C-alpha positions as CSV (number, residue, x, y, z in Angstrom):
1,M,-53.0,187.5,249.2
2,K,-51.6,184.3,250.6
3,K,-50.2,181.2,248.9
4,P,-51.4,178.1,250.9
5,D,-49.6,175.5,248.7
6,G,-47.4,177.5,246.3
7,K,-49.9,176.9,243.4
8,T,-52.9,178.9,244.4
9,A,-53.5,182.4,245.7
10,I,-56.5,183.5,247.8
11,V,-57.5,186.9,246.6
12,T,-60.0,188.7,248.8
13,G,-62.0,190.6,246.2
14,A,-63.7,192.9,248.6
15,S,-60.4,194.4,249.6
16,K,-59.6,194.9,245.8
17,G,-63.0,196.4,245.0
18,I,-64.1,193.2,243.2
19,G,-66.9,192.1,245.6
20,A,-66.3,188.5,246.7
21,S,-63.3,186.3,247.6
22,M,-61.8,184.3,244.8
23,T,-59.3,181.5,244.6
24,I,-57.0,182.1,241.6
25,P,-54.7,179.2,240.8
26,L,-51.2,180.3,239.8
27,P,-49.2,177.6,238.2
28,L,-45.6,178.4,238.8
29,P,-42.6,178.3,236.4
30,P,-41.0,176.3,235.0
31,F,-44.1,175.3,233.1
32,D,-44.9,171.9,231.6
33,N,-47.5,171.4,229.0
34,E,-50.3,170.9,231.5
35,S,-49.5,173.9,233.7
36,A,-49.0,176.1,230.6
37,I,-52.4,175.2,229.2
38,Q,-53.9,175.8,232.7
39,K,-52.2,179.2,232.9
40,V,-53.6,180.2,229.4
41,R,-57.2,179.2,230.5
42,I,-56.9,181.1,233.7
43,A,-55.9,184.2,231.7
44,E,-58.7,183.7,229.3
45,D,-61.3,183.3,232.1
46,A,-60.1,186.4,233.8
47,W,-60.2,188.5,230.7
48,N,-63.7,187.3,229.9
49,T,-64.9,188.8,233.2
50,R,-64.1,192.2,231.7
51,N,-63.1,193.3,235.2
52,P,-59.9,195.4,235.0
53,E,-59.1,195.2,238.7
54,L,-59.4,191.4,238.7
55,V,-57.3,191.0,235.5
56,S,-54.6,193.2,236.9
57,L,-54.0,190.9,239.8
58,A,-52.3,188.3,237.5
59,Y,-49.5,190.8,236.9
60,T,-46.6,192.0,239.0
61,S,-47.0,195.5,240.4
62,D,-44.4,196.7,238.0
63,S,-45.5,194.6,235.0
64,N,-44.5,195.9,231.5
65,W,-46.8,195.7,228.5
66,R,-46.7,196.4,224.8
67,N,-50.2,196.2,223.5
68,R,-50.3,197.1,219.8
69,S,-48.5,200.5,219.8
70,E,-49.1,201.3,223.5
71,F,-46.6,200.8,226.2
72,L,-47.7,200.4,229.8
73,S,-46.0,199.8,233.2
74,G,-47.6,198.8,236.4
75,R,-51.0,197.6,237.6
76,E,-52.7,201.0,237.7
77,A,-51.8,201.6,234.1
78,I,-53.2,198.1,233.3
79,V,-56.5,198.9,235.0
80,Q,-56.8,202.2,233.2
81,F,-56.0,200.6,229.8
82,L,-58.5,197.8,230.3
83,T,-61.2,200.2,231.5
84,R,-60.8,202.2,228.3
85,K,-60.6,199.0,226.2
86,W,-63.9,197.5,227.5
87,L,-65.7,200.8,227.2
88,K,-65.0,200.6,223.5
89,E,-65.0,196.9,222.9
90,L,-68.5,195.9,223.8
91,D,-69.8,192.3,224.3
92,Y,-66.2,191.2,224.4
93,R,-65.6,187.4,224.2
94,L,-62.1,185.9,224.0
95,I,-60.5,182.6,223.3
96,K,-56.8,182.0,224.0
97,E,-54.7,179.0,223.0
98,L,-51.3,177.8,224.0
99,W,-48.8,178.2,221.2
100,A,-45.5,177.4,222.9
101,F,-43.8,177.4,226.3
102,R,-40.4,177.2,227.9
103,D,-39.2,177.7,231.5
104,N,-41.0,180.9,232.7
105,R,-42.3,182.0,229.3
106,I,-45.5,181.2,227.4
107,A,-46.6,182.2,223.9
108,V,-50.3,182.3,223.1
109,R,-52.5,183.0,220.1
110,F,-56.0,184.4,220.6
111,A,-59.0,185.8,218.9
112,Y,-61.8,187.9,220.4
113,E,-65.1,189.2,219.1
114,W,-66.6,192.6,220.0
115,H,-68.7,195.4,218.6
116,D,-68.4,199.2,218.9
117,D,-71.1,201.6,220.1
118,S,-72.4,201.8,216.5
119,G,-73.0,198.0,216.3
120,N,-70.1,197.3,214.0
121,W,-68.7,193.8,214.8
122,F,-65.0,192.8,214.8
123,R,-62.8,189.8,215.3
124,S,-59.4,190.7,216.7
125,Y,-56.6,188.2,216.2
126,G,-53.3,188.3,217.9
127,N,-50.3,186.7,219.6
128,E,-48.9,187.4,223.0
129,N,-45.6,186.6,224.6
130,W,-45.6,186.3,228.4
131,E,-42.8,186.1,231.0
132,F,-43.5,185.2,234.6
133,D,-41.7,185.8,237.9
134,E,-41.0,182.9,240.3
135,H,-44.4,183.4,242.0
136,G,-46.4,182.9,238.8
137,F,-47.2,186.6,238.1
138,M,-46.7,188.0,234.7
139,R,-44.0,190.6,234.5
140,W,-43.9,191.1,230.7
141,R,-46.8,191.0,228.2
142,I,-46.1,191.7,224.5
143,A,-49.2,191.7,222.3
144,S,-49.6,192.1,218.6
145,I,-53.2,192.4,217.4
146,N,-55.1,193.0,214.2
147,D,-58.8,193.8,213.9
148,L,-61.0,192.4,211.1
149,P,-64.5,193.8,210.5
150,I,-67.1,191.0,210.4
151,H,-70.8,190.8,209.9
152,Q,-72.8,190.0,212.9
153,S,-73.9,186.8,211.1
154,D,-70.2,185.7,210.9
155,R,-69.7,185.7,214.7
156,K,-68.5,182.4,216.1
157,Y,-68.6,183.2,219.8
158,H,-72.2,183.0,221.1
159,W,-71.9,182.0,224.8
160,I,-73.4,184.1,227.5
161,L,-71.0,186.9,228.6
162,G,-68.4,185.6,231.0
163,R,-66.4,182.4,231.1
164,R,-66.3,180.4,227.8
165,P,-68.1,177.1,228.5
166,D,-65.8,174.0,228.6
167,N,-67.7,172.5,225.7
168,H,-67.4,175.5,223.4
169,P,-64.9,175.0,220.6
170,G,-61.4,176.5,220.9
171,L,-59.5,178.4,218.2
172,S,-58.2,175.3,216.4
173,D,-61.7,173.7,216.4
174,L,-63.1,176.9,214.8
175,N,-60.3,177.1,212.2
176,L,-59.2,180.4,213.6
């Protein structure tokens, strides 16, 4: 990984088992409104790939997480966690929205839709608190999440799996 301008990183995916090279922008702290919004969208886009190895690259090698009642430390634990998550949470689609920011911290709110292997649909709502190192990698992630069973007809996220289209409504637009 190299940082040509201090704001982007070139990640060679083939060396990380991802497949192709990718440029992942990394806005650096201290964040302003624009860079905080950009950081949130980058995270949303990565999570919507449902690729644990790719997602893990946004975190420090010793990143600490609290996700619901589970505590994780390090990229390998993140990859294992996300692998388990996306084997259970099928057709996962996520929207994140900036809630607040200051210096090297960002707070987001999010909602994602998914179904289990029996076809039961859920919308999971939550908040995350993030803390970044000076290179723009997340070293702390604290997530609180609640799951709400929904009918398939109540789904609001209908884009093709992958990145949410730019013209798709966000959380506030959907009254979530």
